[in-house]
N, C-alpha and C positions, 0 to 999 in steps of 0.2 A: 409436492411441496409447497404452501401455502403462501406466496409472493406477500413481501411487506415491503412497506411506507420507507425507505433510506430515509426520511426525514424525520419520522415517526423513528426511527429504531436510533436516528442520532441525539434528537432529543429527549429521547426516555432516560439518558445513560449519562452523565455526569462524565464518567471517563473512559470512554471504551479504549482509550489509549493511542499507540498507530491505528491506518486502517487505509485499506486495501478496496477497493471496488473497480469491476471490468466488466461490460459488459456491452452493448449493441445499444444505438440511438436508435429512437422513436420509426425516424422511416427506412431502418436498416441498412441505412447508408455507411454508418461511423462504426468504430471499433471506440470504446467509452473508456478511460480508466479516471480516477481519482484515488490520491496517496495524500492521506490528511498526518498533524504529529500533533500530539498536545505535552502538555505538562505541568507538573507539580511544583516541582524544586525551579526554585532559580537559572539554574543550571540550564535545566531542560528548556526555561522559556524563553529564553536569551536565545535564542534561531531565528533565523530568515533563512526559505529557499530562494538562493540564485540559480540564473540559468547556464549552466558548462558544455557545450557543445550542442549535440540537440537531445540534451540530458538536462539534471540538476543536482544539486550539491546543496547540504547543509553548510549556514555560515552563523557564527555566531552573531549578533548583533549588534554588542560593546565586546568587544575582542579585552577590554580591560573585565569583563568582570567572567571572561570564561574559565569555569573551573577542570575537568575533568572532561577530554575535548572525545575520550574512547569508544565511548556506545551514542555519542550525540551529532558526531560530526562524520559524515561519511555522503556516497553519491544515490538516493533514493530510487534515479531515475537513469539508466542507461541505453541507447539506441545501439545492434548489432547485427545491420544489413535489414532484416526486415522484421526482425524482432525486437519491441520494446522490452525490456526487464523493470518492473517495479515491487521494491523492497521495504523492506523499513530499517535495514542496516549494510554493513557493509559486503553482505555478503550478496549484493551486485556483482561487486567485483569478483568474488567466486563465480557465479553462473555466468556472468560474460566471458571470464576467461577459458569457465569448461564449455562451454557453446561453442568457442572462440575454436575448438580444440577437436569439436565434431562428438563429444558428449552427450548427452539428452540433458534436462532441466533436471528431473530428476538427480539423477549420476551425479551432475556438478553441487549440487547440496550433499553428498554423501558424508563432502570432509569437513560438514558445520553443523554446530546443533543450538539449540537454544542460548540468551545473552547469559555471563555469567556472573547475572548481579543478582546472588541470590538474597533475600529470601526470596524473592519476586519471579525469579530466572526466567525474563520476559520473554515469549517464544517468540520466532523468526518467521516471519508470515513472508510468502515471496510471489510473485507472479510474471507470469510469461505471454505475449499475447504474438499470434505468429501471423503476417497477413502476405500471402501469395498470391497471384493471379486472382485477382479478385477474391477468394477463400480467408477466412478467417477464423481461429481456432485460440483459444486461451485455457492455460493453467492456473491451477494456485495451489499452491504448499503451506503448510505453519509443519514448522521443528519444536518440539516444546516437550516439556522433563514431563516425567510421571506424574501425576498427580503431585508434583511439589519435591519430586524425590532428582536431585541431581544425577544420582547414579545411572539414572536412563533417559533414554533419550526415545521419545515418540514422534514418527514422520508418517506423514501423510498429505497425498497428493492428491488433487480432485481440477480432470482434462474434462474440458468442455469442447467439442466437435458440433460447428455451423450453430453455432447461438442465434438464440430469436429473437429477433428485435423487440427493442423496450424491455428486457430482462439484462439483469444483470448478477453478482452475485460480490458476494461484502464477507471481509472477514477481520479482522482485529485484532487485538495483542489481549485485552483480557473482559471479564464477562463485565464488569464495573468496577468501582471504587472499592480499595477495599487496604488492608493492610494485615499480610502480605499482599498483592494484587494476585484476583485469580484469570490463572489463560483461558484464550478463548477454547470453547465446547465444539464441538459438534463439528459441522460440514460449513462450507461458506454459505450465508441466509440469499436465501433466493430476494432480489428489492427489484423495485420499479424503475426504469431512468427515462424521464421524459425532459422535452425541450430539447432547445440548443444550449451549445457549451455554457455560453454566460447564464442563461435562465439555469440547467444545472449548479452550476459554479459556484449560486447565489444561496439555490436552494439546501447545496451542502455546507459552505459556510455558515449563513446564518441560521442553521441548524446545529452545529458542535456547540457545548459548553461554554458562554460568555468566558468567565474565569480563565477554562483550562484551557482552550483553541488555542493553537501558534500561527501551523502554519497550514497550506492549500494549496496544490497540484491538481489541476486538470488538464487532459488531451483529448482531443479526436482525431480521429484518423481515420483518414477516408478509404472504406476498404478498399475500393477501386483504381485509386492513382499511386495509396501512401502518405499524398500530403497530409501535413497536421497543425491544427491549429492548438496552442496553449495558453492557458492560464494558470496565473502564481497570483493567492493570496498571502499578504503578512502582516499578524497583525502587529507587527514592532516594524515603524515607518521613522 
């Protein structure tokens, strides 16, 4: 698979929707993840990321303008022991609760499917990072309608063992802008990961479409110690 430039992938797509990147830093010492949200409607754009425990949640920037909170207010990131969960919806809680009961990542998602926002039927994208005793692996999932048919749910899980330094995978909700919005297709894209947390954060944020970007979360986790650094960027200030 050809390694793509994450910056170029973002710059060339006005509306990838919500996206998750998971991989390894150039020096091989850090597990890396990024999650961003975008919005076309005023309700979707009226959001910020705020820290909550070891994770984050979305919050209305101006509560007086909040319309329908059902699909836009959730915890995208939660930490369960040595596992970091990153998703684009409230399935974060489903995964957390399922894995806390010793279910696998994939089993935990069996009770969920794509979002009920026809005609888009936005895919649910999820990631799990597992760090233990200096070893790191991760997996990504997408639950999507069958080519826009809400009667069928297609489930895909991609697992990455012994990930390589400087490499990551990128999955997002939409192929590009449109009406209805076309769901992501294929396996997560292989992308390069370069620089420290601040360089990487700046690269992602500045590459996202200026009109549609809303918030960005980035975390670098030390694979040996489990200690992490986090960056949050909100367009609304």
